C-alpha positions, 0 to 999 in steps of 0.5 A: 920178345913178342911174336914179331921180333921172334919171327923177324929173328929167326929171318937172320942169316947168321948165327944168333948171340946168346943172348938173342937165343935167351930171348927165344927160348924165353919167348918160345916158352910162353907162346904155344904158336911159336913153340910149335914151330921151334924143335932140335932137328937134322937140318932146319927149314925155312918159314915165314907168315904166309900173308896176304898183302894190301893191293898197291894202286900202280902202273902196268908194269911197276912190278916188272920194274922194281923185279928187275932191280932186285935180281940185278942187286942180286949176287950168287950167294943171294940168289941162293939164299932166297931159292933154299936158306937156312936158318942161322940157327944151326950152329947153336943147334936148333932147327925148325921142323913139321909135324904133320898127320901122314895117315891124314894126308901123306900127300901134303905133308910131303908137300910141306916139306918144298912150302918150309922149304921156301917159307911160304904156307907156314900153317897149312899142315895143320888144316889138312892135319884137321882133314880139310884136304881133299885127295885128288888123282888127275894125271896126264902123260905126253913125251915120257914126261906126267904131269899128276895133282894129288891133292886140293886144299881150299879155304876160301877164296884161296886154293892150295894145289899139290902137284908133279911133272915127273919124267922117269922118276924123277922132277923135270920141273918143280915150276909151271909156269903159268902163262895163260896162254900155252901154259893155262891155270883156270877154273870151271863151277857147276854152270860152266863159267870159267874163272881164269886165275894168277898163280903163285907157286913152285918147288925146288929140283930135291922135292918130289912135290910142287905146289901151286896156290892161286885166288878166286873171286869171292861167291863161289863158296857155295858151289863144286868146282873144277880146277883145269891144268891145261899145259902145252910146255915144261921145262926150259928157262922162265921168261923174264928171268935174266939167265947169268951162266957159271952162277944159275942153274942150267934148267931142263930142256924145253919140251913140248906137248899137251898136257890136260888135268881136271879135278873137282874140288868144293870149298863146302868143308872150309865154308863150314867151319869158318866162324865169325865173330863180330866186334867193331871197335874203332879208335883213332891212333895220337899220332892220327892213324883211325883205325875199325876193326870189323870182326874176326875170321877163322878158317881153316887156314888163316885167322883174319882180323878185317879193319880197315884203316885211313890216315886223318886230313892232319896225318896227310898232310904232315907226309908233306911238311917238308919238301926234298930237293929234286922233289918235283923230279922225284915225285914223278917216279912212282916208286917214290909216290909209292914208299910215301904212301905206305902205312901200317901198324902191328897189333897183337891178339894175347890170351889170357897168360899174357902171351903173343898167340899172333902178330901181324902188320896186315889184315890177316896172318896164319896160325899155327892153332886155333884159339878156340874156346879162347880169351884173347886181348886185341894189343895196338903195338904200333904203326909206322908213317911214311912221310918227305924228309930233307936228309942230306949226306955230303962225302967224297968217295976217296975219302970213304976209301982210306976209312971212315967217314962220320957225318951228321944231319937233321940230329943223326949220326951217320958214318961211312964204313967201306965203299968199293967197286964191282963190275955189275954181273948182269951189265959188265960194262957197267960199275957198281959200287957198294956202299955201308952206311951206319948210323943212329937215329932219335926215335921216333924216326926208324928208316930210311925208305931208299936214298937217292944220289945227287951231284950238285944240282943234278941228280944221279940215281933217282932211286937207292934201294936198300939192303938193310944189315939192321934186325928187329929184335935189335932195334927194339932192345936199342929203343927201349933201352935208348931211345935212339934207333941203330940203323946199319944199310948196304947200298949199292950205286948202279953204272958209278963213274970213276970221275965221281972219285975226287968229287962230293956227291950227296946222298939224299933221303927223300921218304923216311920212316917214323915209328911210334910203339906204344906199350902201356899206353896201348889201345886195347880191348877183349875178344872171345873165341868159341870152343866149337871148331866144325860149325859155322858160327853166323855173324852177330850170333 
């Protein structure tokens, strides 16, 4: 098991099997960064690797459309898990705790309880413990409600902020709705220039400290800055999020007023401590992925591997070697093109004992502890490509209702194991069909990105989201042992019509993911990290 398997297995919402628990404990014995998170306690907190994901070029309304799609698929239990998930290790007596130097940073330590409940900022606690946060005190009171900022941790280009909105000693609104109009969050520099920022953050009603983090433009590292919160309303329902009576908790009433809080900060501490290690290594994989690793950058909150990658021309053309049915119509939906153009690869940083210090599929990730003074090895773990597919399954809903239906397509075995109808909670006039599909695909086929539904020559649904029920650890172990990949998906067909019950329908998979694991043939090279964390190391020295 590597750190990726460990992380994803921890995200399971079911009690782990004895075999999985043994694998978790064995990995924790040899990996300090994972072992630090795995301790026995009375309660569990969700955690995840915080990542700056690469930006994709999509239209202005794409994110809103996708979020609406997600919201429409979530029932009560799913939404509760998103907001206050508990890892399924409790039954096995294993839980996660956060260890923070409370004397150095008590407010930030308290804030981290909320952060871990949401799965954000896994290792910002260590940066605060090392003294990189700044204690600040700024507050304003109106309508008997006090908005206050207590602590800031700047680590260019991202800034983490701990704040409270309190009324009569209790949290009134844990999440600020920053819209840039009535509620603004902006930064000014010493020259009076303003930088409007988009924030991410929030909190839960049972924590006293909430958080916001935002990203600033590069080039402000040596300036004295001031954070401004200009808030005109708190409370009320969040705009753009549908409210379902009986399922959603009624928020506190909206209160209009004016709260202005400003606090100073700078990137001086984090800039001084940043270490840059030049690497400049390049490699092209057998599948046609060109990777260039420029440097390794260690900052107080993250270890960032500077890299770039692109497909060779031959690999780019390979994505289009098969044209699925309805492709002329499907490619007009940018969600399909977005899926098709996704590619990723997983790299690992391995220490001298062979333990994985960290791994990630993006260009940056957060570590529990800096690997100072260590000799590391960069290792390519796997790569993924999405390409077009003509995979098609024909079935009749009435047949699936009677019992599991087995199907074959392109050398892959599938089974439709259940099919049921349920009302759409957000649209009572609409009925949804929920179907579970299982199968075994030959490697390197890895997963179906999404499905579409057709009836003869007519496309009925051009994007059916996939809810996977297969964990990463199970997939990896099965590939190693059998060369095949198990899958189990739950599909939700919105707007299902009763007249389809005895008619033949087709499930099409227009985009499919291939994954190539590298074991003994992995590309690797050494990286030596200096034993100092207090002085900035100039690149090239």
